Rosetta silent file (secondary structure, phi, psi, omega in degrees, C-alpha in Angstrom):
SEQUENCE: XXXXXXXXXXXXXXXXXXXXXXXXXXXXXXXXXXXXXXXXXXXXXXXXXXXXXXXXXXXXXXXXXXXXXXXXXXXXXXXXXXXXXXXXXXXXXXXXXXXXXXXXXXXXXXXXXXXXXXXXXXXXX
SCORE:     score description
SCORE:     0.000 S_00000001
   1 L     0.000  128.066 -177.850   -0.044    0.000    0.006 S_00000001
   2 L   -70.552  -47.572  179.002    1.593    3.240   -1.157 S_00000001
   3 L  -125.903  133.883  177.971   -0.186    5.517    1.339 S_00000001
   4 L   -67.641  148.245  178.664   -1.893    4.263    4.449 S_00000001
   5 L   -58.026  147.223  176.957   -5.597    4.907    4.653 S_00000001
   6 E  -102.357  120.545 -179.952   -6.559    8.122    6.483 S_00000001
   7 E  -103.785  118.084  173.656   -9.099    7.489    9.234 S_00000001
   8 E   -93.029  119.898  177.946  -11.058   10.455   10.414 S_00000001
   9 E  -104.821  128.732  175.019  -12.431   10.146   13.963 S_00000001
  10 E  -119.688  107.778 -170.676  -15.159   12.488   15.139 S_00000001
  11 L  -149.662  129.503 -179.855  -15.610   11.986   18.956 S_00000001
  12 L   -86.420  -11.888  179.082  -16.387   14.684   21.481 S_00000001
  13 L   -92.534  107.574 -169.862  -14.939   12.796   24.420 S_00000001
  14 H   -58.203  -38.143 -177.894  -11.296   13.660   24.461 S_00000001
  15 H   -69.861  -36.239 -178.974  -10.051   10.543   26.178 S_00000001
  16 H   -71.775  -45.709  178.553  -11.949    8.270   23.816 S_00000001
  17 H   -53.168  -50.027 -176.513  -10.797   10.345   20.735 S_00000001
  18 H   -68.905  -37.323  178.545   -7.104   10.177   21.864 S_00000001
  19 H   -68.644  -40.631 -179.963   -7.279    6.417   22.668 S_00000001
  20 H   -64.217  -47.130 -177.698   -8.845    5.616   19.301 S_00000001
  21 H   -57.214  -48.271  178.000   -6.230    7.791   17.545 S_00000001
  22 H   -61.595  -44.273 -179.500   -3.331    5.970   19.321 S_00000001
  23 H   -56.936  -52.274 -177.900   -4.865    2.603   18.642 S_00000001
  24 H   -66.893  -37.712  174.038   -5.204    3.290   14.880 S_00000001
  25 H   -63.430  -37.456  172.057   -1.814    4.828   14.536 S_00000001
  26 H   -54.897  -30.165  177.123   -0.467    1.721   16.098 S_00000001
  27 L   -90.449    5.937  173.017   -1.959   -0.273   13.324 S_00000001
  28 L    92.176    9.988  176.369   -0.227    1.973   10.763 S_00000001
  29 L   -81.110  149.166  166.392   -3.148    4.164    9.884 S_00000001
  30 E   -83.629  137.762 -172.658   -2.924    7.889    9.368 S_00000001
  31 E  -128.124  136.032  169.626   -5.399    9.548   11.709 S_00000001
  32 E  -122.989  125.645 -179.125   -7.174   12.903   11.775 S_00000001
  33 E  -119.274  130.078 -176.558   -9.179   13.342   14.982 S_00000001
  34 E  -122.267  140.286 -178.334  -11.880   15.979   15.426 S_00000001
  35 L   -76.950  -19.107 -174.215  -13.786   16.965   18.648 S_00000001
  36 L  -170.996  169.881 -179.061  -16.952   17.703   16.638 S_00000001
  37 H   -58.708  -37.243  179.833  -18.814   18.263   13.326 S_00000001
  38 H   -57.611  -42.067  177.905  -17.893   21.974   13.224 S_00000001
  39 H   -68.213  -35.443  175.078  -14.166   21.197   12.959 S_00000001
  40 H   -65.712  -45.260 -179.118  -14.811   18.643   10.239 S_00000001
  41 H   -64.101  -40.119 -179.145  -16.890   21.053    8.208 S_00000001
  42 H   -64.902  -40.892  178.141  -14.330   23.821    8.720 S_00000001
  43 H   -64.405  -43.700  178.221  -11.484   21.458    7.445 S_00000001
  44 H   -62.246  -42.305  179.963  -13.648   20.458    4.514 S_00000001
  45 H   -65.305  -31.289 -176.298  -14.355   24.107    3.556 S_00000001
  46 L   -84.703   -7.553 -178.765  -10.608   24.766    3.655 S_00000001
  47 L    79.388   18.384 -174.524  -10.082   21.840    1.258 S_00000001
  48 L  -105.252    5.600 -173.189   -8.049   20.053    3.875 S_00000001
  49 L   -95.581  111.384  175.191  -10.266   17.026    4.676 S_00000001
  50 L  -121.302  116.226 -173.904   -8.783   13.853    3.290 S_00000001
  51 L  -142.703  125.792  173.464  -10.552   10.827    4.651 S_00000001
  52 L   -85.282  -43.274  178.917  -10.700    7.183    3.620 S_00000001
  53 E  -133.801  137.360  178.533  -12.897    6.077    6.463 S_00000001
  54 E  -105.629  125.210  173.872  -14.993    8.092    8.919 S_00000001
  55 E  -105.171  108.516 -167.356  -15.337    6.772   12.507 S_00000001
  56 E  -123.679  120.905  176.625  -18.229    8.850   13.705 S_00000001
  57 E   -72.706  142.989 -179.972  -19.816    9.080   17.179 S_00000001
  58 L   -74.337  -47.703 -176.690  -23.607    9.435   17.046 S_00000001
  59 L   -94.482  100.730 -178.018  -24.014   11.696   20.062 S_00000001
  60 L  -115.179    0.664 -179.895  -21.936   14.874   19.557 S_00000001
  61 L    84.668  -82.524 -177.189  -23.987   17.522   21.185 S_00000001
  62 L   -60.658  -36.809 -177.332  -24.002   20.426   18.758 S_00000001
  63 L  -154.278  137.555 -175.794  -24.862   18.279   15.743 S_00000001
  64 L   -82.342  163.673  177.013  -25.372   14.501   15.796 S_00000001
  65 H   -57.230  -36.933  178.155  -23.235   12.120   13.840 S_00000001
  66 H   -63.589  -43.971  178.387  -26.223   11.387   11.703 S_00000001
  67 H   -58.572  -44.900  177.058  -26.608   15.058   10.930 S_00000001
  68 H   -60.925  -44.293  178.626  -23.002   15.361    9.933 S_00000001
  69 H   -53.752  -50.007  174.738  -23.218   12.309    7.859 S_00000001
  70 H   -59.169  -41.392  178.828  -26.259   13.720    6.003 S_00000001
  71 H   -64.844  -36.520  179.325  -24.486   17.003    5.421 S_00000001
  72 H   -68.645  -40.228  176.568  -21.471   15.212    3.868 S_00000001
  73 H   -60.264  -47.476  179.889  -23.712   13.217    1.573 S_00000001
  74 H   -65.275  -18.902  176.741  -25.544   16.322    0.440 S_00000001
  75 L   -89.498    0.920 -178.806  -22.115   17.849   -0.372 S_00000001
  76 L    88.142   15.018  179.090  -21.406   14.847   -2.597 S_00000001
  77 L   -99.973  127.665 -179.102  -19.078   13.082   -0.313 S_00000001
  78 L  -118.459   85.452 -176.919  -19.550    9.296    0.045 S_00000001
  79 L  -106.096  127.599  176.856  -17.031    8.243    2.748 S_00000001
  80 E   -52.976  130.289 -172.996  -17.333    4.759    4.167 S_00000001
  81 E  -125.208  138.404  175.056  -18.619    5.325    7.735 S_00000001
  82 E  -113.768  112.779 -176.891  -18.417    3.508   10.993 S_00000001
  83 E   -89.867  147.304  177.874  -20.916    4.811   13.476 S_00000001
  84 E  -138.585  149.327 -178.455  -20.206    4.406   17.240 S_00000001
  85 E  -152.168  152.304  174.428  -22.340    5.132   20.287 S_00000001
  86 L   -88.017  -10.664 -174.132  -22.233    4.720   24.038 S_00000001
  87 L  -143.602   80.459 -179.748  -25.916    3.924   24.269 S_00000001
  88 L   -69.038  148.109  174.869  -26.989    1.673   21.383 S_00000001
  89 L  -149.961  168.964 -178.526  -30.671    1.112   20.640 S_00000001
  90 H   -64.976  -31.382 -177.563  -32.755   -0.436   17.866 S_00000001
  91 H   -74.020  -34.406  172.019  -33.691    2.870   16.245 S_00000001
  92 H   -65.021  -42.555 -179.026  -30.036    3.798   15.843 S_00000001
  93 H   -59.602  -43.662 -179.081  -29.161    0.376   14.571 S_00000001
  94 H   -64.926  -47.332 -179.299  -31.948    0.598   12.007 S_00000001
  95 H   -57.991  -42.796  178.183  -30.887    4.127   10.898 S_00000001
  96 H   -63.135  -42.724  178.757  -27.265    3.062   10.510 S_00000001
  97 H   -61.908  -46.563  178.613  -28.450    0.087    8.469 S_00000001
  98 H   -61.922  -31.426 -177.118  -30.612    2.372    6.197 S_00000001
  99 H   -81.479   -7.756 -176.527  -27.613    4.683    5.639 S_00000001
 100 L    70.581   33.232 -178.862  -25.511    1.829    4.379 S_00000001
 101 L   -72.368  158.152  178.469  -22.781    2.321    6.969 S_00000001
 102 L   -66.809  -41.768 -173.816  -19.967   -0.101    7.215 S_00000001
 103 E  -158.536  163.122  177.632  -20.552   -0.833   10.944 S_00000001
 104 E  -132.884  112.456 -179.526  -22.360    0.110   14.099 S_00000001
 105 E  -115.649  136.952  176.536  -20.257   -0.230   17.268 S_00000001
 106 E  -109.865  125.699 -178.622  -21.483    0.223   20.826 S_00000001
 107 L   -76.035  147.297   -6.877  -18.828    1.405   23.258 S_00000001
 108 L   -79.525  140.706  178.476  -16.980   -0.101   24.803 S_00000001
 109 L  -119.219  160.432  178.436  -16.107   -2.355   21.833 S_00000001
 110 L   -71.929  145.486  178.035  -13.186   -4.568   21.221 S_00000001
 111 H   -51.306  -44.663 -178.169  -10.187   -3.139   19.213 S_00000001
 112 H   -56.563  -34.081 -179.631  -10.619   -6.025   16.825 S_00000001
 113 H   -66.327  -44.042  176.740  -14.133   -5.008   16.042 S_00000001
 114 H   -65.010  -46.953  178.464  -13.041   -1.572   15.032 S_00000001
 115 H   -64.548  -34.640  172.890  -10.016   -2.722   13.044 S_00000001
 116 H   -60.834  -41.994  178.997  -12.165   -5.256   11.234 S_00000001
 117 H   -66.526  -37.016  177.170  -14.722   -2.672   10.367 S_00000001
 118 H   -67.262  -47.386  176.815  -11.982   -0.360    9.053 S_00000001
 119 H   -57.144  -36.928  176.191  -10.541   -3.057    6.934 S_00000001
 120 H   -66.186  -43.002 -179.192  -13.935   -3.738    5.449 S_00000001
 121 H   -67.458  -38.771  177.996  -14.548   -0.014    4.775 S_00000001
 122 H   -64.108  -34.914 -179.718  -11.068    0.370    3.152 S_00000001
 123 H   -65.645  -38.621  177.909  -11.818   -2.571    0.903 S_00000001
 124 H   -69.555  -26.830 -174.267  -15.101   -0.830   -0.228 S_00000001
 125 L   -73.546    0.000    0.000  -13.318    2.477   -0.738 S_00000001
């Protein structure tokens, strides 16, 4: 692989965001980590968002992960997405399925589940 995939993490919990970034860098991925949707959109507007796979928390406060995902789609971006949440429920699982996301992970999840989902998403990309 000439360039490692770039994984964009959007997670408002600093400790979770940093832990995921460390984990993924340890597996050889390039990582861009964002505390929320506003930073992702700002980066996108500046032409600086390069993302192979999006690891997106559903509950972000200012704008949900679902809202951000919809905005990206409306902008013409189709980025393989892995949704994650700390409180999974059937309605979220159904919505993730309807969106065609690569995976739906409920925190805490095993490292292998995330790495496997990323591998699947990279393959689709």
